[in-house]
N, C-alpha and C positions, 0 to 999 in steps of 0.2 A: 469271814468278815474283813472289811477293809478298815484300815486306820489311816489317819492323815497327819502329816507333819507340815506345818507352814512355817517357812522361814523367810523373814524379810531381811535382805542383805544389802550392803553398800554396792553401788553399781556405777560409779563414775569411771569412765574409760580413759586411760592415759594418752591414747593415740589421737583423740579427737581434738581438732583445733578450736572448738568452741565448747562452752559450758552447757550443762544440762539446764542451768538456770537461765532459761530463755527470756526474751523480752516479755513483760506482762501482757496477758491476752486481753484484747479488746472484745467486748461482748456484742459487736454488731452482728446481726443475723446474716448467715451466708444464704445466697439464693440457691434454690434447689437445682437450678440449671447448671451449677458448677459441679454437681456430683455425677459420678459414673451412673450409667443406666441401671445397673443392677442395684446400686444403693438407692437410686431414685425410686425404683419399684418397691423396695422395702419401706422407704419413708412414707410412701403413699398408703401403705397398709398399717402403719404404726400409729398408735394413739398420740395425741398431743402431749408434750412434755412441758413442765413448768419452766419459767425463766430462771436463769442462774441468780443466786443471791450475791450480795456484795461480800467479798471475802475479807474478813478482818478478824483479829483475835486479841484477847486481852493480854496475851503474851507476845504481841507483835514485836516489841522491843525487849529482847531477852535481858534478864537480870543476871549479872555476872555471878556465877557460883564460885565458891572457894576452890582453890587448886588442889583438891584432894586427889590422892593416888587411888585409882580404881583397883578392885580385887579381881584376880583372874578366876577365883573360885577353886574349891577343893573337889576331889573326886566324889562322884555320886555314890549312892548306896549300891552294894553288891546285889546280884540277882535275887538273893534270898531275902533281901530287905524289901519292905514296902515303900513305894515312893511317897514322899511327904510334900504337901503344898507349901513349901517354904524355901527360902534362899539357901544355897549350899554353903555360904560363907557370910561373915558379917558384912553388912552394907553400911556405907556412910550415911549420916543423918540427912544430908541434902540441904538445899538452900531454903531458909524459912519462908522467904517471900514467895518462892515458887511453890512450896508446899501449901501455902495459904491459897494460892490461885488454882491448884490442881483439882479441887472438887468439881469445878465447872466442867473440866475435861472428863473426869470420871463419870459424871452424870450423863454427858453426851455419849460416851462410849457404851454405857449400859442401857440407854434408852434411845432407840432409833427414832422416836418421835420428838426428841429434844431439839429445840430450834435456837437455843441461846447462842451456840457457836455454829457458824455456817459450815457446810460441807457439801460434797458432791451429792446431788439427788440420785437415789437408787430406787428402782421399782421393786415391788414385792415379787419374789420368784413364783413361777407357776408350780404349785406343790405336786401336781400330777406328774410332771416331768422328772422330779427329783425324789419322789416318795420312796423309790426302790433303794435309795441310799441309806435309809433309816432302818436300823435293826428293829424288828417288830416282834412283839409277844403274840401269843395265840389270840388274845382279845383285840389285837390291832393297835395296842398302845406302843409307844417307843420303848424298846426293851433295854434293860440294864444288863449288859453282859459282864462276864467275870473279869475280862481284861479290857482296858481302854483300847478302842479301835480307831480313834482319831487323835493325832498328836500334832499340835500346832506349835511351831518354833520360829522365832524371829530374831534377827540382828537389827538393832535400831540405833540411830545416831542423829541427834539434832533435828527432830521432826515432830515437835509437839503439835503443830498445827494440823498435821496429817492424822494424828491418833484418833480423833472422833470418827473419821470415815474408815480408816484402815483397821484399827482394833475393833471399832464398832461393827464392821461387817463380819469380822471373825467371831465376835460374840454372838451375833445373829445366827451365824452358821452353826456354832456349837449348840445353841438352843434348838435349832432345827434337827440336828443329828442326835441330840440327847447329851446334855452337859456332863452327865456321869460317865459317858463314854469317851470324854475328851481330856486331853492334857495340853497345857499351854506352857511353852518354854521360851523365855526371852533373854537374850544377851544384849545389854545396853552398853554404850561406851562413849565417854568423853563429851557428853551433852551438857550445855549450860543454859539451855533455853526452856527447861521444865520437863523435857522428855523423861529424864531419870526420875524426877519426883512423882510424875503422874503414874509411871509404870510401877514404881515402888508401892504406891498407895492402892494400886489395883488389886493387891493381894487379898484384902478382906472381901472385895466384891466377888472375886473368883471362888473364894472359900464358900460364900453364901450361895453361889451358883452351883457349887459342888463340882467345880473343875479343878483338877490338880494343877498347881501353878509353880513353875520353876523360874526364878528371876535372879540374874546375876549381872555383874558389871565387868567390863574389860578395858584396859588402857591401851590395847592394841590399836595403832593408828596406821591404816594401809598407805597413807600418803606421806609417812615419815621419810626423810631423805629424798624428797622429790618423787616419791612413789616408786623408787627403784625395786623395792621388795613388795609391791602392792599385791601381786597375785599370790605369792606364798602366804602373806598375812591374811588375805581374804579367805584362802583355803582353811587357815587355822580358825578363823572366826566361824566359818560354816561348820567345821567339825565341832567347835565348842557348842554351837546351838543344837547339834544332834547328840550331844553327850548323854542326856537322859535316856535316849533311845538305844544307842549302840553299846553303852556300858551295862544295860540291864535288858538284854533282848528277850529274856523269858517273861518279862512283865508285859509284853506287847503281843498282839495278834500276829501270827506269821504272815498274814496277807496285808500288813500295814501299807498304807499309801502315804508317801512323804510329799508334802507341799512345801516348796521353797518359794517365797514371795518377796520381792524387793520392796523398797520403800515407795510403793505405788498407791494411788487412790483407786480402789476397786470396790465392787459391790458383792453382796452375798451371792447373787446369781452367777457372778464370774467364778467364784470359788467352786460352787456346786457344779457348774458346767464342766470345769476341768476334771472333776471327779467323775461326773456322769459319763463323759466321753472315755475316760480311762477304763471304766467298767464296761461300757457298751462296746468299745472297740477291742477290748482285751489288750489294751496298750500297756507297755511297761513305763511309759513316760508321756505326759501331755504338757504342752506349753501354750501360753497366751501369745499375743502380739503386742509389743510395747512400742510407743510412738512418741516423737517429740515434734516441735514446731507445729503445734495445734493439730496434731494427728495427720500431718502430711508426710512425715519421714519415719520409716522404720528405724528403731534404735539399735537393737542388739545384734548388729551385723558382724561384729567381731567374733561372736560365739557361735552363731547359727550357721549350719551347713545343710544344703539340700542333698537329695539322694544322687545328685550329679557330682557331689563333692565340692560345690562352689558356695560362695556366700549368697545371701538372699538378693543382693544387688552387687554389680561389679564395682570394685574399687581399684583404680589403676595404681601404679607405683608411686605416684605423687601423693596418694592418700586422699585425694579429693572425693567428695560425695556428689559429684555432678550427675551420676546415674542413679541416684537414690529413688527416683520415682519409677524406675524401670525394674520392678521386682520380678524375680524368676525369669530373667530375660532369655535364658537358654534351657528352660524346662517348661514347655507348653502345658503338660499335664498338671503340674503343680500350680502354674499360673491360673489355669482355668478353675481349679478347685478353690484356690484362694479367692478369686473374684466372686465365686458362688458361695463363699463362706462355708465350704465343706472341709472337714479335717483332711490333712495330707501328711504323709510320712516324710521325715527328715532324718539326716544322720545325727545332727545335734541341734539343740535349742536351749534357751533359757527364757529370754523375752519378758522379764519382769515378774512372771508368775508361772510356776511349773509344778506338776505333780508326778511322782514316780513311785514304783514299787520299792519297798524297804527291804525286800528279801536279801539282796546282796549286802546291804548294810548290817542286817541282823546276823548274817552268817560270817561277818568279818572279812568279806571279799573286796569291798569297795570303800574308799573314803575320798575326801577331796584332797587333791594334790595339784601341783603346778609344774610347768616346764616352760616351753616357749609361748604357748597360747594360754587363754584364760582357763581357770580351774573348772568351769562348767563344761568346756569342750573336752577336757581330759576325763571328766566324770562320765560323759556320754560315751567316750571311747572305751572306758572300762566297762560300762554297761554292755556295749556290743561284745566285748571280749569274753564276758561271762554269760552270754546268751540272752541278754535283755535288750534286743535291738528294735523292738516295736516302739519307736519314738515318733510322736506326732505333734504337729502344731494345730491348735483349735482356733481358726481365724474368726470365729464368732465372738471370742473373748478379746477385748482390746482395752489397754490400760495406759495411763500416763503417770507422770511422776509428781503430780500435785493435784489438788482438787480442781483448780482452774484448768490445768492441762488435760485432766481426764474428762472434764466437761467438754472441751473442744474436741478431744478424741472421740467421745461418744456421740457428738453431733455429726461428725464426719464419717466415722467407722461404725456407728450405731451401738446401742446397748445390746448385750447378749440376747435378751428376750426378743428384741426386734430382729436380730439376725437369724434366729431359729424359728421365727413365726411361720406357722404352717408346716413345719417339719414334724414328722411322726417317727416314733422309735422303730417302726418297721420300714423306714425309707432306706432301701438298699443302696441308693446313690450316695448316701452319706457314709457308707462303710468303706474302710480302707482295705485295699488289696495289698497285704503286707509283703514286702521284700525282705527276706531273711539272710541273704548273702551279704557279707561285708564288702564295702567298696574297695576298689584297687588303690585309689589315691584320693586324699582329702587336701584341700588347699590349706596350707599352713600360713598364718598371718601373725607373726610374733609381735609386731608393733607397726606404727605408722609414723 
């Protein structure tokens, strides 16, 4: 059985000369003539999609929360203990005004049909494609196994407007996979926009859904001191989010799949496709593609490396992103597979959303650490060193860092269901020919 951990983590990069908070997107329709031929072909076969809604929120102007000190949390129960759907340490009360406003967000999270708060439109996944991911009883019903086999964990900060889509998609996924088979772990930190209050009050809903829920808060700030210790602190936050898993390994299935997802707007089908491809390809790790500037520029170039050892696009010593449109410039095979939206092997990736085997974590062999490059790059290096080098990017899954941005991304790069349209599970062209040998050299990019 597979299990899954989803972690949403902070993802601002210190070396970029611009912010991820790009100019607000205008909703003028792009002409299809501006799209690449392969994308044009898929658009012609795709059903019509609704127009985007106007994005606004009742908490658009955050109410200042009192300057309480967040708890780091205590150690979780030992392996012999049963996990409890409760916070491991006392939590602050929260801002009363934000608590009063949070039920609207809870309602949107729990009900995919709720329209009070706008969010990214997401199509219903094709059940036939993903049915094999659900544990089945002899009568065909979703089976309750003895140990949870899907573990969702997140790090969240100052993103209340994203919660209806992000957490809502995770709730939909848990319902599909069987909520009794799922665990949700969230580490929140330093939010004063209502993120803390919404996530705190999510406890009762998860209990009713029969999902084990771990929620805690942290005062760790990766940008303290101008971000000089950003990578070590991010590694610490990622390890905190995985604590319920790594401190109680006997409580989880040995074939657990870990999903780490940043603060992105994504759909249920995006999550399921990453898991589907990890199972189908027998991959150790699968990643999405994350984009900025309305889906025109790949984002996580600092972390990701091709099987040539290079970044996904060339960055000169000046640090300029002038060649960002020329993806995989020195790797024709990977470039062809990316343009065809076929999975391809890489040396490392993260890209806003990733899934990987938990085996090295459960065995205590791997944890997040940092050195010169980002902590995900070192994580992938450790996976390779322990024999888990089947790492792949799934280019059919494309995400952005807000509802507005993800809408633009999915207009240009398409929804997952559109990218896999017409593909069958027996399509041999989609299968990766794995390279198991370590690369001789990997481009090291400590900073820009």
